C-alpha positions as CSV (number, residue, x, y, z in Angstrom):
1,M,-66.0,-20.8,-87.0
2,K,-69.2,-19.7,-88.9
3,L,-71.5,-22.1,-90.7
4,N,-70.9,-21.2,-94.0
5,V,-67.0,-21.7,-93.7
6,A,-67.9,-25.0,-91.8
7,I,-69.7,-26.3,-94.9
8,S,-67.4,-25.1,-97.6
9,S,-64.7,-26.5,-96.1
10,R,-66.1,-29.9,-95.3
11,I,-67.2,-29.6,-99.2
12,R,-63.4,-29.4,-99.7
13,E,-62.8,-32.5,-98.1
14,L,-65.4,-34.4,-99.7
15,L,-64.0,-32.8,-103.0
16,I,-60.4,-34.3,-102.2
17,Q,-61.6,-37.8,-100.3
18,N,-63.5,-38.6,-103.7
19,N,-61.1,-37.4,-106.2
20,M,-64.0,-34.9,-107.4
21,S,-63.4,-31.2,-109.1
22,Q,-65.7,-28.4,-108.0
23,Y,-67.0,-29.0,-111.9
24,K,-68.0,-32.6,-111.4
25,L,-69.8,-31.5,-108.2
26,E,-71.9,-29.0,-110.0
27,Q,-72.7,-31.1,-112.4
28,L,-73.6,-34.0,-110.5
29,S,-75.4,-31.7,-107.8
30,G,-77.2,-29.7,-110.7
31,L,-76.3,-26.4,-109.3
32,T,-75.1,-23.5,-111.1
33,H,-71.3,-22.9,-111.2
34,N,-72.1,-19.5,-109.4
35,T,-74.0,-20.8,-107.1
36,M,-71.1,-23.0,-106.2
37,L,-68.9,-20.6,-106.1
38,C,-70.8,-18.8,-104.0
39,I,-70.6,-21.7,-101.6
40,M,-67.4,-22.4,-101.7
41,S,-66.2,-19.0,-101.4
42,G,-68.4,-17.9,-97.8
43,R,-70.1,-15.5,-100.1
44,Y,-73.7,-17.1,-99.2
45,Q,-74.2,-16.5,-95.0
46,S,-76.1,-19.9,-95.0
47,C,-76.9,-22.8,-97.3
48,N,-80.2,-23.6,-97.9
49,L,-81.2,-27.1,-96.9
50,K,-82.1,-27.8,-100.8
51,T,-78.9,-27.0,-101.9
52,L,-76.9,-28.9,-99.3
53,L,-78.8,-31.8,-99.8
54,K,-78.2,-31.5,-103.8
55,I,-74.7,-31.8,-102.6
56,I,-74.7,-34.2,-100.1
57,N,-76.4,-36.4,-102.6
58,A,-73.7,-36.1,-105.4
59,F,-71.3,-37.3,-102.9
60,N,-73.6,-40.2,-102.5
61,I,-73.3,-40.3,-98.6
62,S,-76.0,-39.8,-95.9
63,V,-76.8,-36.2,-94.0
64,S,-75.3,-37.8,-91.4
65,D,-72.4,-38.5,-92.8
66,F,-71.8,-34.7,-94.1
67,F,-71.9,-33.6,-90.5
68,A,-69.7,-36.7,-88.9
69,C,-66.7,-34.5,-88.5
70,D,-65.8,-31.6,-85.8
71,K,-66.6,-28.6,-87.7
72,F,-70.3,-29.3,-87.0
73,N,-69.8,-29.7,-83.1
74,L,-72.0,-26.8,-81.7
75,E,-69.5,-25.8,-79.4
76,N,-67.1,-24.7,-82.5
77,L,-69.8,-23.1,-84.3
78,I,-70.9,-19.7,-84.6
79,I,-74.3,-19.4,-85.7
80,D,-75.8,-15.5,-86.3
């Protein structure tokens, strides 16, 4: 799985777990709708760390909690 797909998939999981809309995540993270659409659709080849940290902070979780899933095992990732 490509890294950008893993990130968008993890964000979707967290949205469901937190019963949160993408719009609410945009508000809490301070990211624009267009930026979030690009991340969620996989149009970004990679998400920069600052943007990802804003998303993680909006979920009120740690960085390690965000990456604590099989999607981010190096054996499963395609990193270009």
